[in-house]
TORTOR-704991 format. One record per atom (N, C-alpha, C, CB): residue number from 1; atom name; x, y, z; residue in one letter. Coordinates in Angstrom, 3 decimals, m for minus. Glycine has a CB too. Example, Ala and Ser with C-alpha at 12.3 -4.5 7.8 and 13.67 -1.06 7.14 Angstrom:
2
@i: 1&at: N&u: 13.190&v: m5.690&w: 7.800&aa: A .
@i: 1&at: CA&u: 12.300&v: m4.500&w: 7.800&aa: A .
@i: 1&at: C&u: 13.200&v: m3.300&w: 7.800&aa: A .
@i: 1&at: CB&u: 11.308&v: m4.473&w: 9.046&aa: A .
@i: 2&at: N&u: 12.850&v: m2.250&w: 7.080&aa: S .
@i: 2&at: CA&u: 13.670&v: m1.060&w: 7.140&aa: S .
@i: 2&at: C&u: 12.900&v: 0.030&w: 7.870&aa: S .
@i: 2&at: CB&u: 14.084&v: m0.598&w: 5.725&aa: S .
// end
This chain:
82
@i: 1&at: N&u: m17.285&v: m19.134&w: 14.303&aa: X .
@i: 1&at: CA&u: m15.912&v: m18.647&w: 14.447&aa: X .
@i: 1&at: C&u: m14.271&v: m18.934&w: 13.335&aa: X .
@i: 1&at: CB&u: m15.727&v: m19.243&w: 15.826&aa: X .
@i: 2&at: N&u: m14.488&v: m17.771&w: 13.046&aa: X .
@i: 2&at: CA&u: m13.343&v: m17.566&w: 12.278&aa: X .
@i: 2&at: C&u: m11.822&v: m17.815&w: 11.930&aa: X .
@i: 2&at: CB&u: m13.363&v: m16.866&w: 12.378&aa: X .
@i: 3&at: N&u: m11.149&v: m18.004&w: 10.900&aa: X .
@i: 3&at: CA&u: m9.727&v: m17.909&w: 11.272&aa: X .
@i: 3&at: C&u: m9.205&v: m16.993&w: 12.231&aa: X .
@i: 3&at: CB&u: m9.055&v: m17.668&w: 10.234&aa: X .
@i: 4&at: N&u: m8.116&v: m17.290&w: 12.902&aa: X .
@i: 4&at: CA&u: m7.386&v: m16.830&w: 13.627&aa: X .
@i: 4&at: C&u: m6.504&v: m15.475&w: 12.768&aa: X .
@i: 4&at: CB&u: m6.645&v: m18.039&w: 14.164&aa: X .
@i: 5&at: N&u: m6.005&v: m15.504&w: 12.092&aa: X .
@i: 5&at: CA&u: m5.555&v: m14.480&w: 10.691&aa: X .
@i: 5&at: C&u: m6.891&v: m13.869&w: 10.116&aa: X .
@i: 5&at: CB&u: m4.733&v: m15.472&w: 9.248&aa: X .
@i: 6&at: N&u: m8.108&v: m14.085&w: 10.743&aa: X .
@i: 6&at: CA&u: m9.005&v: m13.175&w: 8.973&aa: X .
@i: 6&at: C&u: m9.411&v: m11.913&w: 9.840&aa: X .
@i: 6&at: CB&u: m11.058&v: m14.212&w: 7.943&aa: X .
@i: 7&at: N&u: m9.080&v: m11.206&w: 8.803&aa: X .
@i: 7&at: CA&u: m9.343&v: m9.440&w: 9.260&aa: X .
@i: 7&at: C&u: m9.162&v: m8.906&w: 8.480&aa: X .
@i: 7&at: CB&u: m8.644&v: m8.654&w: 10.209&aa: X .
@i: 8&at: N&u: m10.074&v: m7.690&w: 8.464&aa: X .
@i: 8&at: CA&u: m10.639&v: m6.516&w: 7.218&aa: X .
@i: 8&at: C&u: m8.605&v: m6.038&w: 6.767&aa: X .
@i: 8&at: CB&u: m12.099&v: m4.482&w: 8.303&aa: X .
@i: 9&at: N&u: m8.034&v: m6.013&w: 8.044&aa: X .
@i: 9&at: CA&u: m6.503&v: m5.659&w: 7.756&aa: X .
@i: 9&at: C&u: m5.595&v: m6.216&w: 6.597&aa: X .
@i: 9&at: CB&u: m5.793&v: m6.038&w: 8.903&aa: X .
@i: 10&at: N&u: m5.379&v: m7.863&w: 7.350&aa: X .
@i: 10&at: CA&u: m4.646&v: m8.897&w: 6.476&aa: X .
@i: 10&at: C&u: m5.385&v: m9.055&w: 5.273&aa: X .
@i: 10&at: CB&u: m4.475&v: m10.289&w: 7.142&aa: X .
@i: 11&at: N&u: m6.802&v: m8.563&w: 4.769&aa: X .
@i: 11&at: CA&u: m7.348&v: m9.132&w: 3.550&aa: X .
@i: 11&at: C&u: m7.339&v: m7.406&w: 2.591&aa: X .
@i: 11&at: CB&u: m9.208&v: m10.075&w: 3.922&aa: X .
@i: 12&at: N&u: m7.323&v: m6.435&w: 3.288&aa: X .
@i: 12&at: CA&u: m6.233&v: m4.810&w: 2.665&aa: X .
@i: 12&at: C&u: m4.816&v: m5.215&w: 2.098&aa: X .
@i: 12&at: CB&u: m5.694&v: m3.513&w: 4.218&aa: X .
@i: 13&at: N&u: m4.299&v: m5.544&w: 3.092&aa: X .
@i: 13&at: CA&u: m2.265&v: m6.195&w: 3.220&aa: X .
@i: 13&at: C&u: m2.643&v: m7.072&w: 1.865&aa: X .
@i: 13&at: CB&u: m1.484&v: m7.668&w: 5.208&aa: X .
@i: 14&at: N&u: m3.786&v: m8.036&w: 1.552&aa: X .
@i: 14&at: CA&u: m3.356&v: m8.857&w: 0.571&aa: X .
@i: 14&at: C&u: m3.347&v: m8.283&w: m0.790&aa: X .
@i: 14&at: CB&u: m4.097&v: m9.969&w: 0.602&aa: X .
@i: 15&at: N&u: m4.589&v: m7.682&w: m0.569&aa: X .
@i: 15&at: CA&u: m4.941&v: m7.182&w: m1.675&aa: X .
@i: 15&at: C&u: m4.101&v: m5.879&w: m2.073&aa: X .
@i: 15&at: CB&u: m6.320&v: m6.979&w: m1.575&aa: X .
@i: 16&at: N&u: m3.656&v: m5.440&w: m1.756&aa: X .
@i: 16&at: CA&u: m2.681&v: m4.208&w: m2.225&aa: X .
@i: 16&at: C&u: m1.680&v: m5.252&w: m2.312&aa: X .
@i: 16&at: CB&u: m2.320&v: m2.719&w: m1.134&aa: X .
@i: 17&at: N&u: m0.786&v: m5.770&w: m1.514&aa: X .
@i: 17&at: CA&u: 0.043&v: m6.485&w: m2.591&aa: X .
@i: 17&at: C&u: m0.007&v: m7.314&w: m3.758&aa: X .
@i: 17&at: CB&u: 0.574&v: m7.038&w: m2.151&aa: X .
@i: 18&at: N&u: m1.326&v: m8.127&w: m3.781&aa: X .
@i: 18&at: CA&u: m1.826&v: m9.066&w: m5.049&aa: X .
@i: 18&at: C&u: m2.054&v: m7.600&w: m5.899&aa: X .
@i: 18&at: CB&u: m3.535&v: m10.313&w: m4.758&aa: X .
@i: 19&at: N&u: m2.309&v: m6.754&w: m5.784&aa: X .
@i: 19&at: CA&u: m2.293&v: m5.501&w: m7.089&aa: X .
@i: 19&at: C&u: m0.846&v: m4.707&w: m7.395&aa: X .
@i: 19&at: CB&u: m3.447&v: m4.121&w: m6.615&aa: X .
@i: 20&at: N&u: m0.056&v: m5.217&w: m6.596&aa: X .
@i: 20&at: CA&u: 1.222&v: m3.873&w: m6.277&aa: X .
@i: 20&at: C&u: 0.451&v: m2.410&w: m6.056&aa: X .
@i: 20&at: CB&u: 2.466&v: m3.594&w: m7.908&aa: X .
@i: 21&at: N&u: m0.046&v: m2.482&w: m5.299&aa: X .
@i: 21&at: CA&u: m0.460&v: m1.120&w: m4.631&aa: X .
@i: 21&at: C&u: 0.108&v: m1.295&w: m3.415&aa: X .
@i: 21&at: CB&u: m2.037&v: m0.767&w: m4.500&aa: X .
@i: 22&at: N&u: 1.411&v: m0.144&w: m2.762&aa: X .
@i: 22&at: CA&u: 1.776&v: 0.293&w: m1.748&aa: X .
@i: 22&at: C&u: 0.480&v: 0.443&w: m0.576&aa: X .
@i: 22&at: CB&u: 2.475&v: 1.476&w: m2.169&aa: X .
@i: 23&at: N&u: 0.840&v: m0.237&w: 0.320&aa: X .
@i: 23&at: CA&u: m0.375&v: 0.280&w: 1.631&aa: X .
@i: 23&at: C&u: m0.780&v: 1.510&w: 1.697&aa: X .
@i: 23&at: CB&u: 0.074&v: 0.171&w: 3.089&aa: X .
@i: 24&at: N&u: 0.132&v: 2.577&w: 1.861&aa: X .
@i: 24&at: CA&u: m0.239&v: 3.388&w: 1.760&aa: X .
@i: 24&at: C&u: m0.863&v: 4.403&w: 0.686&aa: X .
@i: 24&at: CB&u: 0.334&v: 3.496&w: 2.208&aa: X .
@i: 25&at: N&u: m0.810&v: 4.493&w: 0.204&aa: X .
@i: 25&at: CA&u: m1.707&v: 4.359&w: m1.026&aa: X .
@i: 25&at: C&u: m3.173&v: 3.765&w: m0.966&aa: X .
@i: 25&at: CB&u: m0.993&v: 3.523&w: m1.953&aa: X .
@i: 26&at: N&u: m3.395&v: 3.385&w: m0.303&aa: X .
@i: 26&at: CA&u: m4.705&v: 2.533&w: 0.078&aa: X .
@i: 26&at: C&u: m6.010&v: 3.725&w: 1.299&aa: X .
@i: 26&at: CB&u: m3.873&v: 0.763&w: 1.193&aa: X .
@i: 27&at: N&u: m6.858&v: 3.266&w: 0.637&aa: X .
@i: 27&at: CA&u: m8.259&v: 3.740&w: 1.280&aa: X .
@i: 27&at: C&u: m9.082&v: 2.751&w: 1.725&aa: X .
@i: 27&at: CB&u: m9.103&v: 4.489&w: 0.371&aa: X .
@i: 28&at: N&u: m9.391&v: 3.254&w: 3.302&aa: X .
@i: 28&at: CA&u: m10.390&v: 2.432&w: 3.722&aa: X .
@i: 28&at: C&u: m11.538&v: 3.388&w: 4.678&aa: X .
@i: 28&at: CB&u: m9.644&v: 1.173&w: 4.552&aa: X .
@i: 29&at: N&u: m12.557&v: 2.682&w: 4.672&aa: X .
@i: 29&at: CA&u: m14.100&v: 3.294&w: 5.283&aa: X .
@i: 29&at: C&u: m14.710&v: 2.421&w: 5.516&aa: X .
@i: 29&at: CB&u: m15.041&v: 4.121&w: 4.502&aa: X .
@i: 30&at: N&u: m14.904&v: 2.980&w: 7.221&aa: X .
@i: 30&at: CA&u: m15.301&v: 1.851&w: 8.254&aa: X .
@i: 30&at: C&u: m16.261&v: 2.833&w: 8.986&aa: X .
@i: 30&at: CB&u: m13.936&v: 1.088&w: 9.303&aa: X .
@i: 31&at: N&u: m16.974&v: 2.054&w: 9.804&aa: X .
@i: 31&at: CA&u: m18.173&v: 2.271&w: 10.922&aa: X .
@i: 31&at: C&u: m18.194&v: 1.625&w: 11.888&aa: X .
@i: 31&at: CB&u: m19.385&v: 2.082&w: 10.581&aa: X .
@i: 32&at: N&u: m17.310&v: 0.222&w: 12.312&aa: X .
@i: 32&at: CA&u: m17.083&v: m0.453&w: 13.288&aa: X .
@i: 32&at: C&u: m16.233&v: m0.792&w: 13.741&aa: X .
@i: 32&at: CB&u: m17.427&v: m1.077&w: 13.309&aa: X .
@i: 33&at: N&u: m16.339&v: m1.677&w: 14.805&aa: X .
@i: 33&at: CA&u: m14.865&v: m2.009&w: 15.673&aa: X .
@i: 33&at: C&u: m14.224&v: m3.285&w: 14.662&aa: X .
@i: 33&at: CB&u: m15.216&v: m2.700&w: 17.685&aa: X .
@i: 34&at: N&u: m14.839&v: m3.576&w: 13.715&aa: X .
@i: 34&at: CA&u: m14.116&v: m5.435&w: 13.289&aa: X .
@i: 34&at: C&u: m13.383&v: m3.743&w: 11.759&aa: X .
@i: 34&at: CB&u: m16.180&v: m7.868&w: 12.367&aa: X .
@i: 35&at: N&u: m13.477&v: m2.304&w: 11.740&aa: X .
@i: 35&at: CA&u: m13.093&v: m1.690&w: 10.236&aa: X .
@i: 35&at: C&u: m11.917&v: m1.707&w: 11.461&aa: X .
@i: 35&at: CB&u: m13.934&v: m0.029&w: 9.144&aa: X .
@i: 36&at: N&u: m11.303&v: m1.321&w: 11.903&aa: X .
@i: 36&at: CA&u: m10.049&v: m0.787&w: 12.763&aa: X .
@i: 36&at: C&u: m9.090&v: m1.289&w: 12.532&aa: X .
@i: 36&at: CB&u: m10.035&v: m0.862&w: 14.041&aa: X .
@i: 37&at: N&u: m8.852&v: m2.847&w: 12.661&aa: X .
@i: 37&at: CA&u: m7.318&v: m3.757&w: 11.818&aa: X .
@i: 37&at: C&u: m7.371&v: m2.772&w: 10.192&aa: X .
@i: 37&at: CB&u: m7.763&v: m6.286&w: 11.365&aa: X .
@i: 38&at: N&u: m8.353&v: m2.397&w: 9.016&aa: X .
@i: 38&at: CA&u: m8.142&v: m1.964&w: 8.524&aa: X .
@i: 38&at: C&u: m7.431&v: m0.642&w: 8.708&aa: X .
@i: 38&at: CB&u: m8.832&v: m2.207&w: 8.162&aa: X .
@i: 39&at: N&u: m7.701&v: 0.115&w: 9.137&aa: X .
@i: 39&at: CA&u: m7.669&v: 1.158&w: 9.181&aa: X .
@i: 39&at: C&u: m5.650&v: 0.958&w: 9.795&aa: X .
@i: 39&at: CB&u: m9.120&v: 1.818&w: 10.107&aa: X .
@i: 40&at: N&u: m5.355&v: 0.352&w: 10.464&aa: X .
@i: 40&at: CA&u: m4.109&v: 0.133&w: 10.937&aa: X .
@i: 40&at: C&u: m3.358&v: m0.110&w: 9.858&aa: X .
@i: 40&at: CB&u: m4.011&v: m0.851&w: 11.870&aa: X .
@i: 41&at: N&u: m4.061&v: m0.478&w: 8.622&aa: X .
@i: 41&at: CA&u: m3.157&v: m0.852&w: 7.819&aa: X .
@i: 41&at: C&u: m2.733&v: 0.307&w: 6.683&aa: X .
@i: 41&at: CB&u: m3.662&v: m2.091&w: 7.273&aa: X .
@i: 42&at: N&u: m4.028&v: 0.851&w: 6.359&aa: X .
@i: 42&at: CA&u: m4.875&v: 1.533&w: 5.488&aa: X .
@i: 42&at: C&u: m3.798&v: 3.205&w: 5.593&aa: X .
@i: 42&at: CB&u: m6.828&v: 1.510&w: 6.189&aa: X .
@i: 43&at: N&u: m3.838&v: 3.887&w: 4.171&aa: X .
@i: 43&at: CA&u: m3.063&v: 4.966&w: 3.950&aa: X .
@i: 43&at: C&u: m3.708&v: 6.048&w: 4.399&aa: X .
@i: 43&at: CB&u: m2.696&v: 5.112&w: 2.687&aa: X .
@i: 44&at: N&u: m4.870&v: 5.857&w: 4.211&aa: X .
@i: 44&at: CA&u: m6.094&v: 7.154&w: 4.809&aa: X .
@i: 44&at: C&u: m7.323&v: 6.135&w: 5.025&aa: X .
@i: 44&at: CB&u: m6.644&v: 8.717&w: 3.375&aa: X .
@i: 45&at: N&u: m7.674&v: 6.680&w: 5.958&aa: X .
@i: 45&at: CA&u: m9.133&v: 6.396&w: 6.553&aa: X .
@i: 45&at: C&u: m10.105&v: 6.902&w: 6.963&aa: X .
@i: 45&at: CB&u: m9.192&v: 5.947&w: 7.260&aa: X .
@i: 46&at: N&u: m11.252&v: 6.893&w: 6.601&aa: X .
@i: 46&at: CA&u: m12.292&v: 7.746&w: 6.573&aa: X .
@i: 46&at: C&u: m13.410&v: 6.644&w: 7.802&aa: X .
@i: 46&at: CB&u: m12.871&v: 8.063&w: 4.669&aa: X .
@i: 47&at: N&u: m14.117&v: 7.628&w: 8.335&aa: X .
@i: 47&at: CA&u: m14.930&v: 7.017&w: 9.568&aa: X .
@i: 47&at: C&u: m16.084&v: 7.208&w: 9.084&aa: X .
@i: 47&at: CB&u: m14.804&v: 7.626&w: 11.032&aa: X .
@i: 48&at: N&u: m17.539&v: 7.072&w: 8.922&aa: X .
@i: 48&at: CA&u: m18.845&v: 7.336&w: 8.936&aa: X .
@i: 48&at: C&u: m18.994&v: 8.287&w: 9.924&aa: X .
@i: 48&at: CB&u: m19.650&v: 6.220&w: 9.112&aa: X .
@i: 49&at: N&u: m19.609&v: 8.960&w: 10.005&aa: X .
@i: 49&at: CA&u: m20.109&v: 9.807&w: 10.942&aa: X .
@i: 49&at: C&u: m21.367&v: 9.071&w: 11.666&aa: X .
@i: 49&at: CB&u: m20.471&v: 11.162&w: 10.247&aa: X .
@i: 50&at: N&u: m21.607&v: 8.092&w: 11.338&aa: X .
@i: 50&at: CA&u: m22.387&v: 7.344&w: 12.428&aa: X .
@i: 50&at: C&u: m21.609&v: 6.286&w: 12.837&aa: X .
@i: 50&at: CB&u: m23.744&v: 6.811&w: 12.006&aa: X .
@i: 51&at: N&u: m19.930&v: 6.408&w: 12.531&aa: X .
@i: 51&at: CA&u: m19.174&v: 5.110&w: 13.283&aa: X .
@i: 51&at: C&u: m18.978&v: 5.287&w: 14.863&aa: X .
@i: 51&at: CB&u: m17.577&v: 4.889&w: 12.629&aa: X .
@i: 52&at: N&u: m18.682&v: 3.722&w: 15.426&aa: X .
@i: 52&at: CA&u: m18.501&v: 3.932&w: 16.585&aa: X .
@i: 52&at: C&u: m17.224&v: 5.164&w: 16.944&aa: X .
@i: 52&at: CB&u: m18.299&v: 2.561&w: 17.075&aa: X .
@i: 53&at: N&u: m17.160&v: 6.046&w: 18.265&aa: X .
@i: 53&at: CA&u: m16.126&v: 6.763&w: 18.383&aa: X .
@i: 53&at: C&u: m14.669&v: 6.709&w: 18.192&aa: X .
@i: 53&at: CB&u: m16.251&v: 6.985&w: 19.195&aa: X .
@i: 54&at: N&u: m14.183&v: 5.043&w: 18.832&aa: X .
@i: 54&at: CA&u: m12.926&v: 4.517&w: 18.802&aa: X .
@i: 54&at: C&u: m12.645&v: 4.129&w: 17.293&aa: X .
@i: 54&at: CB&u: m12.819&v: 3.327&w: 19.800&aa: X .
@i: 55&at: N&u: m13.970&v: 3.743&w: 16.485&aa: X .
@i: 55&at: CA&u: m13.370&v: 4.182&w: 15.278&aa: X .
@i: 55&at: C&u: m13.414&v: 5.257&w: 14.578&aa: X .
@i: 55&at: CB&u: m13.581&v: 3.575&w: 14.584&aa: X .
@i: 56&at: N&u: m14.015&v: 6.557&w: 15.025&aa: X .
@i: 56&at: CA&u: m13.670&v: 7.930&w: 14.777&aa: X .
@i: 56&at: C&u: m12.387&v: 8.464&w: 14.735&aa: X .
@i: 56&at: CB&u: m14.211&v: 8.598&w: 15.577&aa: X .
@i: 57&at: N&u: m11.730&v: 7.995&w: 16.240&aa: X .
@i: 57&at: CA&u: m10.445&v: 8.773&w: 16.451&aa: X .
@i: 57&at: C&u: m9.648&v: 8.128&w: 15.822&aa: X .
@i: 57&at: CB&u: m9.939&v: 8.995&w: 17.756&aa: X .
@i: 58&at: N&u: m9.650&v: 6.991&w: 15.170&aa: X .
@i: 58&at: CA&u: m8.452&v: 5.976&w: 14.411&aa: X .
@i: 58&at: C&u: m8.664&v: 6.933&w: 12.800&aa: X .
@i: 58&at: CB&u: m9.033&v: 3.661&w: 14.308&aa: X .
@i: 59&at: N&u: m9.288&v: 7.723&w: 12.517&aa: X .
@i: 59&at: CA&u: m9.825&v: 8.204&w: 11.417&aa: X .
@i: 59&at: C&u: m8.864&v: 9.189&w: 11.253&aa: X .
@i: 59&at: CB&u: m11.236&v: 8.613&w: 11.459&aa: X .
@i: 60&at: N&u: m8.245&v: 9.231&w: 9.327&aa: X .
@i: 60&at: CA&u: m8.165&v: 10.638&w: 8.955&aa: X .
@i: 60&at: C&u: m9.287&v: 11.716&w: 8.620&aa: X .
@i: 60&at: CB&u: m7.472&v: 10.594&w: 7.954&aa: X .
@i: 61&at: N&u: m10.063&v: 10.973&w: 8.283&aa: X .
@i: 61&at: CA&u: m11.638&v: 11.695&w: 7.642&aa: X .
@i: 61&at: C&u: m12.521&v: 11.294&w: 8.683&aa: X .
@i: 61&at: CB&u: m12.345&v: 11.037&w: 5.975&aa: X .
@i: 62&at: N&u: m13.208&v: 12.076&w: 8.485&aa: X .
@i: 62&at: CA&u: m15.228&v: 11.870&w: 8.735&aa: X .
@i: 62&at: C&u: m15.773&v: 11.913&w: 7.798&aa: X .
@i: 62&at: CB&u: m16.186&v: 12.912&w: 9.499&aa: X .
@i: 63&at: N&u: m16.692&v: 11.206&w: 7.261&aa: X .
@i: 63&at: CA&u: m17.648&v: 11.618&w: 6.152&aa: X .
@i: 63&at: C&u: m18.833&v: 12.129&w: 6.755&aa: X .
@i: 63&at: CB&u: m18.026&v: 10.473&w: 5.197&aa: X .
@i: 64&at: N&u: m20.072&v: 12.120&w: 5.772&aa: X .
@i: 64&at: CA&u: m21.133&v: 12.360&w: 6.205&aa: X .
@i: 64&at: C&u: m22.013&v: 10.660&w: 6.588&aa: X .
@i: 64&at: CB&u: m21.744&v: 13.401&w: 5.068&aa: X .
@i: 65&at: N&u: m23.078&v: 10.762&w: 7.098&aa: X .
@i: 65&at: CA&u: m23.747&v: 9.366&w: 7.587&aa: X .
@i: 65&at: C&u: m23.891&v: 8.743&w: 6.457&aa: X .
@i: 65&at: CB&u: m25.148&v: 9.391&w: 8.351&aa: X .
@i: 66&at: N&u: m24.055&v: 7.491&w: 6.762&aa: X .
@i: 66&at: CA&u: m24.444&v: 6.360&w: 5.533&aa: X .
@i: 66&at: C&u: m25.943&v: 6.970&w: 5.068&aa: X .
@i: 66&at: CB&u: m24.598&v: 4.420&w: 6.213&aa: X .
@i: 67&at: N&u: m26.577&v: 7.397&w: 5.764&aa: X .
@i: 67&at: CA&u: m28.344&v: 7.643&w: 4.889&aa: X .
@i: 67&at: C&u: m28.013&v: 9.022&w: 3.959&aa: X .
@i: 67&at: CB&u: m30.098&v: 8.163&w: 6.362&aa: X .
@i: 68&at: N&u: m26.950&v: 9.634&w: 4.325&aa: X .
@i: 68&at: CA&u: m26.445&v: 11.139&w: 3.536&aa: X .
@i: 68&at: C&u: m25.419&v: 10.455&w: 2.377&aa: X .
@i: 68&at: CB&u: m25.381&v: 12.494&w: 4.816&aa: X .
@i: 69&at: N&u: m25.478&v: 9.664&w: 1.820&aa: X .
@i: 69&at: CA&u: m24.690&v: 8.776&w: 0.938&aa: X .
@i: 69&at: C&u: m23.246&v: 9.316&w: 1.608&aa: X .
@i: 69&at: CB&u: m24.953&v: 9.030&w: m0.920&aa: X .
@i: 70&at: N&u: m22.505&v: 9.098&w: 2.390&aa: X .
@i: 70&at: CA&u: m21.407&v: 8.799&w: 3.151&aa: X .
@i: 70&at: C&u: m20.175&v: 8.507&w: 2.393&aa: X .
@i: 70&at: CB&u: m21.710&v: 7.755&w: 3.966&aa: X .
@i: 71&at: N&u: m20.475&v: 7.465&w: 1.215&aa: X .
@i: 71&at: CA&u: m19.330&v: 6.790&w: 1.015&aa: X .
@i: 71&at: C&u: m19.060&v: 7.617&w: m0.181&aa: X .
@i: 71&at: CB&u: m19.393&v: 5.193&w: 0.890&aa: X .
@i: 72&at: N&u: m20.010&v: 7.723&w: m0.432&aa: X .
@i: 72&at: CA&u: m20.166&v: 8.662&w: m2.111&aa: X .
@i: 72&at: C&u: m19.559&v: 9.631&w: m1.934&aa: X .
@i: 72&at: CB&u: m21.628&v: 9.250&w: m2.741&aa: X .
@i: 73&at: N&u: m19.703&v: 10.879&w: m0.977&aa: X .
@i: 73&at: CA&u: m19.058&v: 11.592&w: m0.275&aa: X .
@i: 73&at: C&u: m17.811&v: 11.503&w: m0.308&aa: X .
@i: 73&at: CB&u: m19.389&v: 11.523&w: 0.694&aa: X .
@i: 74&at: N&u: m17.246&v: 10.614&w: 0.410&aa: X .
@i: 74&at: CA&u: m15.964&v: 9.947&w: 0.711&aa: X .
@i: 74&at: C&u: m15.160&v: 10.252&w: m0.436&aa: X .
@i: 74&at: CB&u: m16.062&v: 8.406&w: 0.963&aa: X .
@i: 75&at: N&u: m15.535&v: 9.674&w: m1.146&aa: X .
@i: 75&at: CA&u: m14.470&v: 9.384&w: m2.640&aa: X .
@i: 75&at: C&u: m14.828&v: 10.247&w: m3.350&aa: X .
@i: 75&at: CB&u: m14.542&v: 7.999&w: m3.579&aa: X .
@i: 76&at: N&u: m15.619&v: 11.161&w: m2.913&aa: X .
@i: 76&at: CA&u: m15.527&v: 12.232&w: m4.233&aa: X .
@i: 76&at: C&u: m14.435&v: 13.677&w: m3.351&aa: X .
@i: 76&at: CB&u: m17.728&v: 12.946&w: m4.856&aa: X .
@i: 77&at: N&u: m14.573&v: 13.837&w: m1.824&aa: X .
@i: 77&at: CA&u: m13.746&v: 14.536&w: m1.014&aa: X .
@i: 77&at: C&u: m12.353&v: 14.359&w: m0.842&aa: X .
@i: 77&at: CB&u: m14.183&v: 14.455&w: 0.007&aa: X .
@i: 78&at: N&u: m12.405&v: 12.756&w: m0.841&aa: X .
@i: 78&at: CA&u: m11.257&v: 12.713&w: 0.228&aa: X .
@i: 78&at: C&u: m10.408&v: 11.798&w: m0.791&aa: X .
@i: 78&at: CB&u: m11.660&v: 11.972&w: 1.976&aa: X .
@i: 79&at: N&u: m10.638&v: 11.650&w: m2.233&aa: X .
@i: 79&at: CA&u: m9.893&v: 10.157&w: m2.823&aa: X .
@i: 79&at: C&u: m9.886&v: 10.824&w: m4.214&aa: X .
@i: 79&at: CB&u: m10.913&v: 8.347&w: m2.702&aa: X .
@i: 80&at: N&u: m11.077&v: 10.865&w: m4.816&aa: X .
@i: 80&at: CA&u: m10.827&v: 11.849&w: m6.238&aa: X .
@i: 80&at: C&u: m10.117&v: 13.069&w: m6.027&aa: X .
@i: 80&at: CB&u: m12.200&v: 12.367&w: m6.931&aa: X .
@i: 81&at: N&u: m10.598&v: 13.797&w: m5.489&aa: X .
@i: 81&at: CA&u: m9.944&v: 15.122&w: m5.742&aa: X .
@i: 81&at: C&u: m8.698&v: 15.277&w: m4.464&aa: X .
@i: 81&at: CB&u: m11.256&v: 16.463&w: m5.674&aa: X .
@i: 82&at: N&u: m7.923&v: 14.224&w: m3.725&aa: X .
@i: 82&at: CA&u: m6.655&v: 14.272&w: m3.179&aa: X .
@i: 82&at: C&u: m5.631&v: 14.219&w: m4.600&aa: X .
@i: 82&at: CB&u: m6.467&v: 12.953&w: m2.033&aa: X .
// end
């Protein structure tokens, strides 16, 4: 069992602070329940097409399936061109 404060959301907050990036300017990409804490922090949340339904409901965008290069597609469509 991990530390009670260990979560992807807390990690995102720490990294954003460390690099001086406002959390509203961050992006999170995920597919499972352990990504929800990150989605609650990130400015832009992208769920994979194959993600759990609850994760998709938290997302700003839904990208392609991981087998169809969904992360690369998300970065091109929702991050680099935004």
